[in-house]
N, C-alpha and C positions, 0 to 999 in steps of 0.2 A: 496651384491645384484648382481644378474646376470645382464648382459648388457641390456637385453630386458626390465626388470623391471625398470632399471634406465632410459632408454630412454623413456619409457611410462610415468614415473613420471615427467620427464622434459617437455614433451609435454603437460601433464595435467597442470602443473604450468604455462606454456606459454599461453595456452588457457584460463585458469582461470584469469590470469592477464589482458589479452586482454578484456575479458568480463567485468571485473570490471572497466576498463577504459571507455568503451562505455556505461555502465549502467547509466541511468539518471532517476530522479524522474519524476512523472507526474505533474510537476509544472514549470511554466515559469514566468518570471517577465517582466512586461512592463515598470517598473521603476516608476509607479505611484500608489503604494499601498496606499489606504486611511487610514490615521491615525485615522479617526473618527469611524472606524468600532468597534462596540460593539459585543462581542462574547457571544453566548449562548451554552448550552450543552443539548443534548437529548440522552438518553440511553435506551437500551433494554437489554435483557439477554446476548446477544453476541456482541453487538457493542456500541460504544460511538461515537457520531458525534458532533464535535465542529464546529460551523457555525456562520456567521455574523447574527445579529438579523433580518435583512431585508430579509433573505432567509429561514425563518422558515418553510414555506410550502414545499420548495424544500428539506430541511433536512428531513422532515417527509416522503416524497416520497422516498428518498434514503434509509432511515432506513427500510421502508417497503420492498423495493426491495432487500436490503442486507439480511434481515431475510428470505425472500422468497426463495432465491437461495443459501443460505449458505450451507445447507446440501448437495445439488447436487454438488457444487463446491468442498467441502471438500472431498466428496466421490471420485470424479474423480482425485483429487490430492493425496489422501491417507494420509492426515495428520489430526491431531487433534489440533485445535487452541482454546484457551479460549476466552479472550476478545480482540477485534480488534478495536483500536481507528482510527477514520477517521477525517480529517479536510477538510471542504469545504471552500476554499479560495475565497474571493470576486473577 
């Protein structure tokens, strides 16, 4: 490999490793997760939402919104995704 390709590859590896270190999920814990939560599941053609029983109306709203905007988001990203599971945490 020539020197420029090697240098580019090293920089790419460094940037990729830094991105993976700072990447975080969209979840945080307050340390008091309720053990009494009973989970339900609602599905559509493209999504499955797993949610606590007491948030069923919110889960239906999310499912409607996800289905409504799915095609627009996938077109802008340029990928094809089959089934997407989502979890609504209490």
